[in-house]
C-alpha positions as CSV (number, residue, x, y, z in Angstrom):
1,M,-3.3,-43.8,95.6
2,I,-1.3,-40.4,96.3
3,H,-2.9,-38.4,93.2
4,R,-6.4,-38.8,94.5
5,S,-5.3,-37.5,98.2
6,V,-3.6,-34.5,96.7
7,T,-6.6,-33.6,94.4
8,A,-8.8,-34.3,97.5
9,K,-6.6,-31.8,99.6
10,L,-6.4,-29.1,96.6
11,L,-10.4,-28.9,96.1
12,G,-11.0,-29.2,100.2
13,A,-8.7,-25.8,100.2
14,M,-10.5,-24.2,97.3
15,A,-14.0,-25.0,98.9
16,A,-12.6,-23.1,101.9
17,M,-11.5,-20.3,99.8
18,T,-14.7,-20.0,98.2
19,A,-17.0,-19.7,101.7
20,L,-14.0,-17.4,102.9
21,V,-14.7,-15.1,99.7
22,L,-18.4,-15.3,99.8
23,A,-18.8,-14.7,103.6
24,M,-16.4,-11.5,102.9
25,A,-18.5,-10.6,100.2
26,V,-21.8,-10.9,102.3
27,V,-20.1,-9.1,104.9
28,G,-19.0,-6.5,103.0
29,R,-15.1,-6.4,103.3
30,I,-14.6,-6.8,99.8
31,G,-16.0,-4.8,96.9
32,D,-17.3,-5.9,93.4
33,A,-13.8,-5.6,92.2
34,G,-12.3,-8.0,95.0
35,F,-15.0,-10.2,94.7
36,Q,-14.4,-11.1,90.8
37,A,-10.8,-11.2,91.4
38,A,-11.4,-13.6,94.1
39,T,-13.4,-15.8,92.1
40,A,-11.4,-15.8,89.0
41,A,-8.7,-16.9,91.1
42,I,-10.6,-19.8,92.6
43,T,-11.9,-20.8,89.0
44,V,-8.6,-21.0,88.0
45,A,-7.0,-23.1,90.7
46,A,-10.3,-25.4,90.3
47,A,-9.3,-26.0,86.6
48,I,-5.6,-26.8,87.5
49,A,-6.9,-29.4,90.2
50,I,-9.1,-30.8,87.6
51,G,-6.6,-30.8,84.9
52,F,-4.1,-32.6,87.5
53,F,-6.8,-35.0,88.4
54,L,-7.4,-35.9,85.0
55,Y,-3.5,-36.0,84.1
56,C,-3.3,-38.4,87.0
57,S,-6.1,-40.8,86.7
58,V,-6.6,-41.0,82.9
59,A,-3.8,-39.7,80.7
60,R,-0.7,-40.6,82.7
61,P,-2.2,-44.5,82.7
62,L,-2.9,-44.4,79.2
63,S,0.2,-43.2,78.1
64,R,1.8,-45.9,80.3
65,L,-0.4,-48.8,79.0
66,S,-0.1,-47.7,75.5
67,R,4.1,-47.8,75.8
68,R,3.7,-51.5,77.2
69,L,1.2,-52.3,74.2
70,D,3.8,-50.9,71.6
71,D,6.5,-53.4,73.3
72,L,4.3,-56.2,73.2
73,A,3.7,-55.8,69.2
74,G,7.4,-55.3,68.8
75,G,7.6,-58.8,70.5
76,K,8.6,-57.7,74.1
77,T,6.7,-60.1,75.9
78,D,8.8,-60.7,79.3
79,E,7.3,-58.0,80.9
80,P,3.8,-57.7,82.8
81,L,1.4,-55.4,81.8
82,P,0.4,-52.6,84.2
83,Y,-2.8,-52.1,86.0
84,A,-3.7,-55.6,85.3
85,A,-5.0,-56.0,88.9
86,N,-7.4,-52.7,88.4
87,G,-11.0,-53.1,88.4
88,D,-11.5,-50.2,86.0
89,E,-11.0,-50.1,81.9
90,F,-7.6,-50.0,82.2
91,G,-7.4,-53.1,84.0
92,R,-9.9,-54.9,81.6
93,I,-7.6,-53.6,78.6
94,A,-4.3,-54.9,80.5
95,R,-6.0,-58.0,81.1
96,A,-7.2,-58.6,77.7
97,A,-3.6,-57.7,76.3
98,S,-2.5,-60.6,79.0
99,V,-4.2,-63.2,77.0
100,F,-2.3,-62.2,73.6
101,R,1.2,-61.9,75.7
102,D,0.2,-65.5,76.9
103,A,-0.2,-66.7,73.2
104,M,2.8,-65.2,71.8
105,Q,4.8,-66.8,74.5
106,G,3.3,-70.0,74.0
107,R,3.8,-69.6,70.6
108,A,7.4,-68.7,70.8
109,A,8.0,-71.9,73.3
110,L,6.4,-74.1,70.6
111,E,8.7,-72.4,68.0
112,S,11.8,-72.9,69.9
113,E,10.9,-76.7,70.5
114,A,10.7,-77.2,66.7
């Protein structure tokens, strides 16, 4: 997935920045104030990367699945559920909801025959 590779690149860049700042501090090229500023910048960058990762891996899929379940509750059974092929919790939820969708479709077919 794209978001995982972007997050990995961001974390790799932050690790390289951290190593550079630590090396410069050991050599004495930056003082305490510079070290603190660099550490703060790396911490902010790490928080942004972690937030981005959480958004991409949890919040966005949960929102998409929630919207689709709302559609299903409203009777819209013609679209597949997202993430049904996933092996994670989102996949388990989607597969469980697929059972309900299939039952709703079967019920609608029986009602149209009657």
